[in-house]
C-alpha positions as CSV (number, residue, x, y, z in Angstrom):
1,X,16.0,-4.4,-2.2
2,X,19.2,-3.3,-0.1
3,X,19.2,-3.4,3.8
4,X,19.8,0.6,3.5
5,X,16.7,1.0,1.7
6,X,14.7,-1.3,4.4
7,X,15.6,0.8,7.0
8,X,14.2,4.1,5.2
9,X,17.9,5.3,4.2
10,X,17.5,5.3,0.9
11,X,18.5,8.4,-1.2
12,X,16.9,7.0,-4.3
13,X,15.1,9.5,-6.2
14,X,11.7,8.3,-6.4
15,X,8.6,10.7,-7.6
16,X,6.5,12.1,-4.6
17,X,4.0,9.8,-3.7
18,X,1.6,12.2,-4.7
19,X,2.3,11.7,-8.7
20,X,2.4,7.6,-7.9
21,X,-1.0,7.5,-6.0
22,X,-4.1,9.1,-7.0
23,X,-5.2,9.2,-3.0
24,X,-5.3,12.8,-1.8
25,X,-5.7,14.8,1.5
26,X,-6.5,12.5,4.6
27,X,-6.8,9.3,2.8
28,X,-3.4,9.5,1.7
29,X,-1.7,7.1,4.3
30,X,2.0,6.6,2.6
31,X,4.4,9.1,2.7
32,X,7.2,7.9,0.4
33,X,8.6,5.0,-1.6
34,X,11.9,3.8,-0.2
35,X,12.3,1.0,-2.4
36,X,10.9,-1.0,-5.7
37,X,11.7,-3.1,-8.1
38,X,9.7,-5.3,-10.5
39,X,8.1,-7.3,-7.9
40,X,8.3,-5.2,-4.5
41,X,7.8,-2.2,-2.9
42,X,8.8,-0.9,0.2
43,X,7.0,2.2,1.4
44,X,6.9,4.5,4.5
45,X,4.4,5.6,6.6
46,X,3.9,7.5,10.2
47,X,1.0,7.3,12.2
48,X,-0.3,10.8,12.8
49,X,-1.9,11.6,16.2
50,X,-4.1,14.0,14.6
51,X,-5.6,12.2,11.9
52,X,-9.2,11.2,11.2
53,X,-8.4,7.3,12.0
54,X,-6.4,8.2,15.5
55,X,-8.3,6.5,18.8
56,X,-7.9,8.7,21.9
57,X,-4.4,8.0,22.6
58,X,-3.5,9.0,19.2
59,X,-3.0,5.5,17.5
60,X,-3.9,4.0,14.0
61,X,-6.4,1.2,14.6
62,X,-4.6,-2.0,13.2
63,X,-7.3,-2.7,10.8
64,X,-6.1,0.1,8.8
65,X,-2.9,-1.7,8.1
66,X,-5.5,-3.3,4.9
67,X,-5.3,0.3,3.4
68,X,-1.7,0.8,3.9
69,X,-1.0,-2.6,2.2
70,X,-3.7,-1.8,-0.4
71,X,-1.5,1.5,-0.8
72,X,1.5,-0.2,-1.3
73,X,0.1,-2.3,-3.9
74,X,-1.3,0.6,-5.8
75,X,2.1,2.5,-5.6
76,X,4.0,-0.5,-6.8
77,X,1.5,-0.5,-9.9
78,X,2.0,2.9,-10.5
79,X,5.9,2.8,-10.2
80,X,6.0,0.3,-13.0
81,X,3.5,2.1,-15.4
82,X,5.7,5.1,-14.6
83,X,8.9,3.3,-15.5
84,X,7.1,2.0,-18.5
85,X,6.0,5.8,-19.3
86,X,2.2,5.8,-18.5
87,X,-0.1,6.1,-15.6
88,X,-1.6,3.1,-13.6
89,X,-5.0,1.7,-14.3
90,X,-7.4,2.3,-11.5
91,X,-7.8,-1.0,-9.5
92,X,-10.0,-2.7,-6.8
93,X,-9.1,-4.5,-3.7
94,X,-10.9,-7.8,-4.1
95,X,-9.8,-9.0,-0.7
96,X,-7.5,-10.7,1.9
97,X,-6.4,-14.1,3.2
98,X,-5.9,-14.0,6.7
99,X,-5.3,-10.5,7.3
100,X,-2.9,-10.8,11.1
101,X,-2.5,-8.1,13.3
102,X,-0.3,-8.7,16.1
103,X,-1.1,-5.7,18.1
104,X,-4.7,-3.9,18.3
105,X,-3.3,-0.5,17.1
106,X,0.0,0.8,15.8
107,X,1.2,3.8,18.4
108,X,1.0,7.6,17.6
109,X,4.0,8.6,15.9
110,X,5.1,5.1,14.9
111,X,7.2,4.8,11.6
112,X,5.7,2.4,9.6
113,X,7.6,0.2,7.2
114,X,4.6,-1.2,4.2
115,X,5.9,-3.9,1.9
116,X,4.5,-5.4,-0.8
117,X,5.7,-8.3,-2.9
118,X,3.7,-9.5,-6.0
119,X,2.8,-13.2,-6.2
120,X,0.4,-13.2,-8.9
121,X,-0.2,-11.0,-11.9
122,X,-2.5,-11.8,-14.8
123,X,-3.1,-10.5,-17.7
124,X,-6.7,-10.3,-17.5
125,X,-5.8,-7.6,-14.5
126,X,-5.9,-9.8,-11.3
127,X,-3.1,-9.9,-9.0
128,X,-2.4,-10.9,-5.4
129,X,0.3,-9.5,-3.0
130,X,2.0,-10.8,0.0
131,X,2.2,-7.8,2.2
132,X,3.3,-7.0,5.7
133,X,3.8,-4.0,8.3
134,X,7.0,-3.4,10.3
135,X,7.0,-0.8,12.9
136,X,10.5,-0.5,15.3
137,X,11.8,-3.6,13.3
138,X,9.2,-5.6,14.4
139,X,6.1,-7.5,12.4
140,X,3.0,-5.7,13.3
141,X,0.9,-7.2,10.3
142,X,0.5,-9.1,7.3
143,X,-1.6,-10.6,4.9
144,X,-2.3,-11.4,1.3
145,X,-4.1,-8.9,-0.8
146,X,-5.8,-9.9,-3.8
147,X,-6.4,-7.0,-6.5
148,X,-8.2,-6.5,-10.0
149,X,-7.4,-3.7,-12.5
150,X,-10.1,-3.9,-15.2
151,X,-9.4,-3.1,-18.5
152,X,-12.6,-0.9,-18.5
153,X,-12.7,0.6,-14.8
154,X,-15.8,2.3,-15.3
155,X,-18.0,-0.2,-17.0
156,X,-17.0,-2.5,-14.2
157,X,-18.0,0.1,-11.7
158,X,-21.2,0.7,-13.3
159,X,-21.9,-3.1,-13.7
160,X,-21.1,-3.4,-10.2
161,X,-24.0,-1.3,-9.3
162,X,-26.5,-3.0,-11.9
163,X,-27.5,-5.9,-10.0
């Protein structure tokens, strides 16, 4: 990815985020894709001081960074599927290895750079991504996120509740 893409200056014609992710309304936290390739994606988000997650100062609690990372992963999978002429299968976040936030919250109005780099993808739908969030050029959170895309999502969900 180019340095220009890393700083949101990209003018590449990526589809609107609503065409890439299934999230809608207040649950859609990413604004747009700024860079994409076979193994990584960079997205932009902005901390909305009026959002449902905002604290008294309008900041986003750092624990929401996990969801930002999960949406960047979903965007990577979605972009790859769109490029191949299809749509991404639904997936789930399985967990995280050592989510580290270097702040307790991301300040109101902050522009966040959310990056997801694929580490592993299996034929069975398992994946792992190294993720990071930067604000004003500083690393503010990082984690390795594990995900799963079952071949039959409905059966997977129903089986999860059958026990």
